[in-house]
N, C-alpha and C positions, 0 to 999 in steps of 0.2 A: 495374505496378511502377513506379515512376519509378529513374532510375539513379545513382548516387554523381555529387555535383558539389563539386567542389575547396573549396568554401564551407559544405559541409554542418556545421562544428564555430563558422562565426564567433556570436558571443554575436548574442541574439535569437531570433524566431519564426520555424520554417522549416514548411514541408509538405510529406511524402512523400504518394502519392498511391497509395493500397493495393486494388486494384479498383474506381478509379472511386470510391473513398471517404478523404477527405482524414482524411490524420493530420496531428498540429499536434504540436508538439515545442521546446522552450527550451531554449537552451545559453547555460551562464554558467559562469565559473570558471577556471580552467588548471590543468593538470595532466593525471595517467592520466583516458581519457574513464569516467564511471560513467554510463550509463543508470539513468534512475529510474522507477519504476513506479506510482504510488499507489493506494491502496486504494477502496475501496467496494463493488461498482462503482457508478459512476455516481456521485463526488464529485469535487470539483475540485480539481484536480493542489494549487494554489498551499498548502495547509494545510503541505505535503511540502517547499517551498523549504526550503532550507538554506545559508543565507549564508554560514555561517562554513565551512561545508566545501567551499566554494566558494573560498577560499584554499588546497586541496591538489588540490582535480579539477576536470577540466572535465565539470560534472555536465549532465546531457542528460532533460530533464524531460520525459515526456508527457504531452500533455492524451489520456487513454482516448480510444478512440471511443465517440460518445456523449453526449460531456458536452463544454462550452467550445466554443472553435472547430472543433474535430473535428466530422467531418461525421457520418451518423446511418447505419445501418444500417436497408434498408427493413423488413427482416422482426427485430421485438425479440428473438425468441426465439433469434435468431444471438448474441446478448449471451452467449459463453460462453467458456472457459477457452483454448480450442484460438482462437478468434480472436484475442484478445488477445494469444495467443503468434505468431500469424501476422502483427498491426500491429506488434507488439515485433520480430518479423526483420525488418521491412522497414526499419523508421528503425535496427537494426542493420548490415544489408547498405549505407543508404544510407550511413551516416559512415566506411566505406571503412577501419575499423579490423580490422587481425587480429584481436585481441578485445580486448574491454569488462569492464568493471566492471559487476556489476547486482545493482541494493538495489531489493529488493520491498516495498514495506509492506503488512502486511496482505494483503487479495484478491489486492495488488500480488507478493505475497509468493508466490501459488499462482502466478499467472503466469509468475513469474521461475520456479520450480522445474520450470514444464508445459517454459517454454521451453530450460533448462539441462538436463534431461536428453534435452529431441530436437536440441538443437547445442552437445555439449560442446567444440565446436572454437573456437566463439566466444567461451568464456567465460574472460577472465585470473583473478576470483574473483566469490564469492559474497556477498554482504549481506542476509541474513534477518532482514526487522526486524519483530516483532511481528507474528509469522503461525505457521502452523502447517501439517503434509502432510497435513491430513486434514479433512474437517467431515462431516456428518451431523448424526443426532440423537441422538447422546452429547457432542459438538461444542457444539450449541446449549442444548442440558439444561444443560451445564455452564455454559454464556457467561448463562442466564437465572436460574440460581440465586443465580450473583457477582451478576446484578443486584438480584437480594432481599435480598441481605446488604448491595450499598449503601444499600439504601431502610433498611434498620434501621439503619444505623449512622449515617444523618443524620435519627432522630424530627422534627427541628426544621427540617425543610427540606420545605416542601410540592410544592417543583420535585421533587426525589428522589422522591415519592412517585408524582408524574405521569409516571415516564420509563417501569414496566413497563406501564404503559397506552399511551404514544406508544409503544414497541414494539408492540404488537398492533393497535393500530389501523391498518388499509385498506381506506381506503371505494371503494364498487364504481366510480367514475373518478375516481384518484386522477391526480393534475397534477404537473408540474416543483415549482410553488411547494409542493402536500403535501410530496414528500421536501423540500426545505428546512428548512421549517417542521419537521418530524417531524426531520433532523438536527439543528436550535440545540435541539429540548428533551432530548433524549437524550443531548447532548454532554456534562454533568457528569461522566457514566460514567467515559468516557472517561479521564476524569485520577486520579491518586492525589489531587489537595485541589482541586479545582476551587476551590469556595468561599473556599480560603483563597489564593487568587491572582486571584480573580475577575477583577480591578482590569487584569491582564497578559492574563487568557486570554477576557473579555468577547465583544473588538473580534473575535476571531477566532471566534467564537461569532454572532456577528449575522454575520457575514461569510460561513459558511460555504457552501455553495450543492449543492444535488444534480438530478442527472435522470431520470427516469421510467426512459426508455427500457432502460438497462443491468439494469434491476431486473427486467424483464421476461422478461430472459435465459431460457433451459433448460438445464442441464448435459446430456448426452449421457449421462453416470456422475457418479456423486458422485467430489467430491475425493478420492484417497486413494493417495500416492505411498509409501509408508511402504515396502513393501518393494520401491521403485528406491531408494531413496536412498543404502544402498551403492556405488550404480555414479556418485554424485557425485563427480570427484577433484578438480574446482574446489577452490584453499581458497577456505575458508567461513568467515565473520564472523557470529553469530547474534546479534539482540539485541532484551534483552526488557524491563518492565518488571514488578517485584513486582508492583502493584495492575492489569494488563492483564486486563479483567474478562471479553475475547475470546478472544483470544491469547496466554495467558498460561504462566508458565513450565513449565507440564504439557507442551504443546505444542511449546515451545521446546526443552525438554530430553528428549523425544521427535525433535525435528529432529538435535540432537545426538549424540546417541545413535546416528542411525543416518546420520550422515556420519561418514565415517573422518577423524578431522585438524581436523576445527570445531573452532572457537573460540568459548567461548559468556559474552556480556556482560550479567548482570541488571544492571540500574539501581534502585536502594532505593527510590528516591522517586518512579518514574516510573508511570503507568499506560500508555493503548497510542502514548502519542506522546512519546516517551523524548525523541526531537531538540527537543522545546519545552521539556520541564521539566526537564531536564539537560543543555540543552546543549553545557558544555566536555565534559562526561562523554564528550557521544555524540560529539563533532567529535574527542577526542582517540582514542578505541577505532577510530574508521573510519580514520583518519589514519595510526594506528599499524597496522591492518591492510593497508592497502593501500602503504603504503610498506617 
């Protein structure tokens, strides 16, 4: 593991060595340090770039292991939450700050919760964005029921009807390209109103990339930290969109109820990507919290 260097927070791309595997991160902005873990697993980090927040915070965006320019694990089964938390810890240590804010989106929120429970002394504050304290059959059943409701709300959109099928498709020998194409097919369900804002959102949809490796990870145990939430003492802001099909208000409320003193901010015109759908309100909520 590499040691802290004085330029660890200069703007641009950086690399930390974690047990011989490269962990890339990108620094932008000024202010208190906020380490950002994107969702997935296996999705390119760039969808979570938040230029408006960079006016308030030094944003440190992780490029999760197994994606983009970061290294690959020899055994794909090792892409699990403890691995991601270990790579996150290496970056936090490398930055040399006594404490940092942590922002985790979706699967990145699982990583950040796991990290905060293991290393409370390193956390200045938690931003749990579009995430949940538990996954498993009920979680996925809820998400798939919401996908079906989305299809019913858009009877005039053949693309909507294709989404449940895309979720189920898993070829015997999938590739990175298959993962990227699948993401592009299902992306509309992640927004409150994709087609109403298609001109703005289509470039993001066309650019989204995914990698197969991280999707082959095997969790040793199902993710469920509900009974540990009470031990989180860091100031916590929970951010959720009312139309988030996968990590909606049901799961956000669970986090809010479990973490003493946490704040809950609900975005009424957003799905899974509040920072894109309601940028101004999202920026304001986060900036107010960190100040």
